[in-house]
N, C-alpha and C positions, 0 to 999 in steps of 0.2 A: 506459554511462557512460569504459569504460576505452575504448571505440571513441572517442569524444569527444578520450578524452586522447591517444590513437594518432594520431588524425590533424592536430590540431594537432599535435603534435610532429613529425611530418609533413609540416607546413608547413614552419615555422619551422628544424625541417635542410633545407628547399630554398631556404629561402628566402635563408639566410643565404651559406651560396658562392656567389648567387645575385649578392648587393648586392655581397660582395668583388670578384665578378670584373667586375664593376658601372665596380668604382671605380678596379681596376687597369686596367683598357681605355682611363679618359676618361686616366690617368695617358699610357702606353704610344701611346694615339691607338692604339689596334687596333680597327677599327668591326666587323670579322668576329668578337673574342669578347662586346661588345658587345651585336649582333644574340642569338646564341649564349644570354648570360645572362638580358637581356631574353624571351624566348623564355618559355625555365624559368621567371624569375619570372610572368610574365604566366601563366601553368599553376598556377603555384601561388598566383597569387592566385583565379582560376577557377574552381580546390575548392574554397579557405574559400569561397570565397560560394556555391557549392553547397551543400554541406555545409549553411552556414545556413541558406538557405531549403527546403533540401530532406533530409528523413531516407530518402531514395530513397539507395542506399548502393551497388546492384547499378548504377544507371545515371551516378554518381560511375563507379563501376573504368569504364565502360563507354568513357565521356568520355572522360577520362583514361590509359586505354590507347591506341584507338585515335585521339588528336591527338596524344600526346605522340611516339610513336613515328614517324607519315607525316610531324610534320613535323620531326625532327629527322632521317630519311631524305631528307629533301624539300631539307631546307639546301645536307647533301653532295652531289645532285645537282646544282642549280645551282651551288653550289662557294661558296660564301658561309660556307662552316665551315672554323675553323682550327685550333690545336691546343688550343685553350681551347672551340670544343666539344668533342673529346673527349673534354676532362675532366670537363665539365657533364654525359654523357648517361652516365661513370658512377657520376652520382648517379641517373639514372633508375633500373633497381632499388629505389630506397630509397626512393624520395620513390615510388610506386605502390605500396610494400611497408606505407610508414607512411598513404601515402592510401586504401588501395586491398584490400590484405589478399599473402597472399605469391602465390598464384593469378597477380589480375591480374600480382606483377610477373616471374611465370615465365615466359605468357605474353608479356608484353612483353621479358623479357629476352634470349627466343630469340629475336624474332624480329629485336635489334640481334643479336644473335649471329654469328644466320646473316648478315645485311644485312655485317658486320664482314671475314667472311670474305671473302664477295664483293669487297669495297671492295679491303679488302686483300690479298688470294692470290688475286688470278686475275687475268686480262690487261686481262677489264671493266671493271674499278677503276682500271687506274691511274691512268689522266689527271683521273680526281675525285680523286685525292690527293701530284697530280706534287709540291705543293709541300711535303710532311710530311716533317723524319727519316729517314732508311734505318730509324734507329731504333724510331723511331717503328711502321715501316708491319712492323717482323717481330715485333713483342712485346706490341700492344697489342691487339689480341681476343687473349691474352693472358691482361693484365690484369683486359680487359672481365668473360672468361669469372671468374678466380677470384674479382672482386668479385658479381659476378653472383649466384655459387650458396653465396660463404658468406653474402650478404644472404638469397637467397628458403631457406636451408636455417635462418637463423636464425630468419625469417620463421614457415615451415614448426612450426618444437621451441616456438614462443612458442605459435600456434594450437592446437596438439595439449596444450600448458600449462595453458593456459586450459583447454580445454576440458574436463583431465579432473579442475583445481580447480573449473569451475564443477559439475560434474554433483559431485563431491565435496561438494564447500557444498549443493547440489537435498538430495541424499540426507542431509548429517546435517539439512537444514530437514524433509526432511520427517519425522525421524525425533522431530525437536522439536517439529512439531505433532502427531504418534498419541503422544506423551508427556503432552503438554500434553489433546488432544481425552479422552487414559486419564484426566488426572488431573482436568477439568473432569466428567467422567462421574462417576465413583468420589466426588466433595462432590453434586452433583447424588445422586447415592442415595442417601450418608449421610444429606444435609438431608433427603430423602422418609422416611427413614426414620424421623424424629426430628422428620415435619411428621407421619404417621398416627399414629402414638404421641401425639401431640397430637391428632387430630382424633377418637380414636376415645375419649378420652373422653366422649365425647358424641355418639353416632349423628346426633341432626339437625344436627350443621356437619361432617358426613365430607365431605372432599373442598373440604371450605370456603375453606382456605388457598391448594389448589392451585387452585380460578376468582379466585382473588383476585390472584396470580400473574399468569395470563393474562390479566386483563384492570387489571392496575398494567403490562404488557409489553406490551400493546397500547399503553395508554393512551402510553405512552413514546416508543412508535414513531411515532407521529403526531404528538407534540409535537417531532419530530428528531431523538429521541440515533443516537447508535451506536452501534453493537450488543455489544461493550463494557458497553458505560452497559446496556444494556438487559435484558442475561443478568444483572448485576448487580442492578437491581432488581430482575428478577424470582425469585432464590433471597432477598433481601430480602423477599420479599412471600410468600411460604414457609413462613421464618420470624418472623410478623409477633404473631401469635396465638402463638410457643413460649412467655412465663409461664403461660397456662393448666394447666401443667404443676403450676405450686406454688399453683393452687387446688383446694380443697373440692371432691370431685365435689359432695356435699351441695349445694352454694349452685351450680354450673353446669348441673348439672339440675334443679334447683327448678322446681316447677309455678310454683308461684305468685309474685304480687310479691315482690321485693327487700327487705330492709331496709335503710336508709340506710346498717346498719354491713355488711350484706351488698356491700352494694352497695359502702362503698366498701371492701372487699377485691377485689372483684373487680378496680378500678377497679388497683389494685395488680399487675395482669397484667402493665403497659406495664412499670413500673419491675422486674419480676424479668425478665421476658424481655429486657429491656437488661442489665441485671445477672447472666444465662447468657450470653451472648454478645459482651460486652464483650472478653473473652478469645479468638475464634473467626479463628486468624489464617487462613485459609480466606480468611475473607469478613468483613477485618477496619471495613470499616461496616456491617453486620448489624445492630446496634444500634439505626439511625437507626429502622429501620421499627415495630421493635417497641419502643420508644421516644415514636413520637411519631405514633402513627397514631389515633390521641384526639381530638388536636389539635384546634382547632376554628380558622376560618381568623377570628372574630372577638375570639378568647382567652377568649374562656369552655371551651374542654376543659383535659382532665387529658392527663398528670400537673407541669404548669406551667404551661399553664394563654399557653403560648406564643401570639404574633399575629403574621398577616395573611403576607408572607414571610421570617418569622425559623424559620417552622417549616424545615423540609430538605424542597427540594424530594419525593423521594423518597417522605417521611412524607405528604404533600400527596399525593402520586398514590394510595398504598396507602390514603386513606383514603376516596376518595370508593370507587376498587373493593371495600373494604371493608363499605362503606354499603351500598354498589348489590346485597353476594351478600347482605349480609344481611338486606336488602328482599324479596329474589328467592327467599328459602330460610324455609323450613318453620320453626320454634324451640319446643322447648316449651312457651313461654310463648304462643305463637300462629304464624298461621298466615301462609304468605308471601304480601304485598302484589300485586293487577293491576299492571299492564302502565302503567297511564296514572297510578294514582297515584303507580307508583313514579316515571313518569318528573315528574309534580310536584312530587316532593319533592324531588332533585334539579334541579332549575328553582328551587323556591323555595329550599335549602339555598345556592346559590348568591353567593358573599358575607359570608355569617354565619358557617356550618360546613363551609363547602368553595371551595378558591379559584377563584371564579367564571371564568378562565381556564382553568382544565380541564375545568370542568363543562362549562363550551359545546364541548373536545373529547369529553369522554366522549359526550355525548346520543347519538349517531348509536353507538357502541361498544354500548350500551344498547338501543338499541330495535335493531339489529340482530339483539342476543341473545334479547330477546325475543322479539321476531319468531318465529325458529327456535324457541324450546321453544314455541311456540303453535302451528306447522306438525306440530311430534315428536307435540304433544299430540292 
């Protein structure tokens, strides 16, 4: 961006004096001034066109340096350069500085300085500048040298300052990223401690939350979510069962069929979890997964009986992942289901228990997991 601004600024600073000189030349009928001004104007337009059409700045630098300098030298040798041409030549270091950088400006300035010394201070060049006033012959190389030194020096200082500033910014950015990574790492560790505490209440559900988080994240990735949203969902899924902390172990670990009252108590873990997470500032939306992962697509779920796409997408994803892991795990009251039955249950639940679009995307994930576990066994 800084280079774009610099080049456009250089183009403007190069064109403005050229346009002024063309207008003055028309007024005073000076053909040589018009020629010199038009040359600079064409070169300025050429630099802008090349800059727009390509990002190859080395090509621009080489083109402008090896075209601008020879053109002006040729104008003097052909004796078509006038006083105004000398004035325009003073802009060349600045023109190249803004368009190509201080190194190109230095090279061009050195070439033109050597040429000026040869033209104004040696017998060889006397015939080419015979029409110029004596004062110009004596002081022009000095003026050009001063102008070029100031221009190139300013460009060098600007370039070094920009690099130092860029380096400081990059270092600050790296430090910021390190702090952010450290914060995320600490957050993950804290959440995992909480999750382990929840899963430890029931040996049958150990690592359940971690698996659900992984399945949820994979499903979100296949849905095209960006990294930050996937990371947020992963953390939400880790905490989806945190409400079970508030459920009596006797009910959680009961081997027999639950009574209606016990079922009602179990179902409260969604509300308890949402209440626990509502003020969790590190993950402000964490309560969504805890509250909604037992809602059904047909509206027959709990705790609120929300239906269809009114259920937050995060909760719909976690619901699919949670059900899959539940079916693929042994529980206190049953053994895990076989692979074919799990896939059949997922497909049968599409549109009733689960979001049908999510099930369609999740089936390949489920098959891969089941295939891998079958090989491992």
